[in-house]
N, C-alpha and C positions, 0 to 999 in steps of 0.2 A: 504494500500500500504506500510505502514511502518512495518519493521520486528518486531518480538516479542522481540528480544534483545533490540531494542531501546525503545519499549513500557515499558519495565521493568525498565528502567533507570529513576532516579529522576532528576529534573532540578538542574543545578549547583548552589550550595549554595553561591559560590563566586560571580557569576554573579548576583544573587538575592541581595546580600549585596551591590554590586556595584551600582545597580539601586536605592536601598534605600538611599545610601550615596549621589548619584547625586540629588535625590529628596530633601533631607535635605539641601544640599548646595544651591539649587534653592530657598529654603525658607530663605536663609541668615544665616543658622546655620553653625557655624565653626565646622568642623569635620575632624579628621584625620583617613583615612581608612587604616586599617591593613589587609584588606582582600585579596589584590593582591600583589604578590611579584614583583612589578614593581617599578623601581627607580623613585624618584621624581626629577630627574635632567636629562638634555639633554645628548645625546650621546657624550662622550668625543671627543674633536677635533682630537686627533691622530687617532681615529677609523674612523671618518668621512673622514679624508685625505686618509687613507688606502683604504676605499671603493671607493673614487673618483679615486684613482690610479688604482685600479682593473678595474673599469669601463673604464677608458682611455686605458687600456691594452687589453680590450675586454674580460675580465674574467667574462662574464655574462651568460655563458651557464650552463646547468645542469652538476652537478658533480656526481661522483659515489654515490650510495645510502648510503654507509658507510662513506662518506666524502672524501675530497681530501687527497690523500696519503701524501702530504707534511704536511698538518695540523695534520694528525694522527701520523706521525713520530715526529713532534714537540711536541705533547702531550706526547708521550713516553719519549722524552728527558726531558721534564719538570718533569714528575713523577720520573724519575731516579735521576735528579739533586736535587729536593726538598724533595723526600721521600725515595730515594734509592730503588725504585720499578722497576722491570724489566718487560717491556711489548714490544710487537712488534706491528706494525701497524695493523696486523690481529686481535689483541686483542681489538682494539679501534673502536667504532662506534660514529660518530658525528651526532647529530640529532638537531631538532629545539627546544628540551626541554625534561625535565623529563617525562612529561605527554605522549608525543609521544613514547618515548623509553619504558616506563613501559607498556603502552597499547600494543605495539608490542610484548613485552616479554610475557605478560599474554596471548595474542592471540596465541603465539607460543607454550606455555607449558601447558596451562590449557584446559582440555577437559570438555564438559558439565557435570555438577554435581560434579566436583572435588572442593575441598576446598582450600581456601587460608586464612591462619591465619593473622589477621590484629590487631596488638597491638593498643589500643586506649588510649587516644585521638589520632587522626590521621589526616592527610591531607584529606580533604573531597573527593578528587578524587579517592583515593584508592578503596573504596567500589564500585564505579561506574565502574571503569576499570575492576575489577574482574567480575562484573555482565555482562559487555559487552562481556567478553570472555565466558559467560555462566557458570562461576564458582560460587561458594557459598562463600561469605565472612564470616569468622568466627571471630567475634569481641571479643577480649580478653582485658579486662580493666586493665590498669596499674594504680596504686594508687598514688594520690597526696601526701599522707602521707609518701610515700617512694620516693618522688622526681620524680615520674613517671619512676622510674628505671625499667629496663626490668625484669619482673617476670618470670624467666625461668620455675619454677615449674608450674605456671598457663598455660604457653604456652605448655609445655609438655603434660599436662592433656587434652589439646584441640586437640592434634594430633590424627587423626584417619587414617584408611586405605585409606580414600579419600583425605587426605591432600597432596597437590601438592607443596605448597610453604608457606613460612613465610615472611612477609614483615618486613624488618629491616630498619628503618629510623633513623639515628643518625648523627648529632643532630636531635632530633625529631621535626617535624612540627606538631603541634603548640607549644608543651611544652618547647622545647629547651633542653630537657634531652639528655645527652650524655651517651650512653650505655658503660659500662666498658668492657675492654678486657676479664676480668674473666667471666662475664655473657655471652658474645658472645661465648667464648670457651665452657662454660657449655651447651649452646644451641646447638652448632655445634656437 
């Protein structure tokens, strides 16, 4: 009953690590988990108050799929003020997180058998997202000896007529490498 797409996916390495960490903690072992990007503190009070305010005002209904227009406009103002970047609300999509947005993007642009270049080391979810879209992840190793810097030549050599996208993640998760503007321009 399960689709071939799902059968081809591997279990979440992040969730497997979470289970192992929970088991070790049960055994009394002190451990700090770096596997999930989840804060180790409670939701800030000002955010809780805003959520309560929204609840009291009845703002509990579905919003547009791209996000509330007021929020998207505020995001545009923030990018203009902080980075001098010009966007309109039509350029902004608000989602529940990067995993959802990237999966949606791959499902929208990748056809079965098309390739997506994935510089590695990488966030564990990239490969599975590409596979879910029935694409082929092409892993291109970035070298520690080079600070995991973007190896433009290696990536270029990996491009074929089937290449549909290249994942650019800067600062990189998990290495922290920040790709230089020069390398990004060379790749573009």
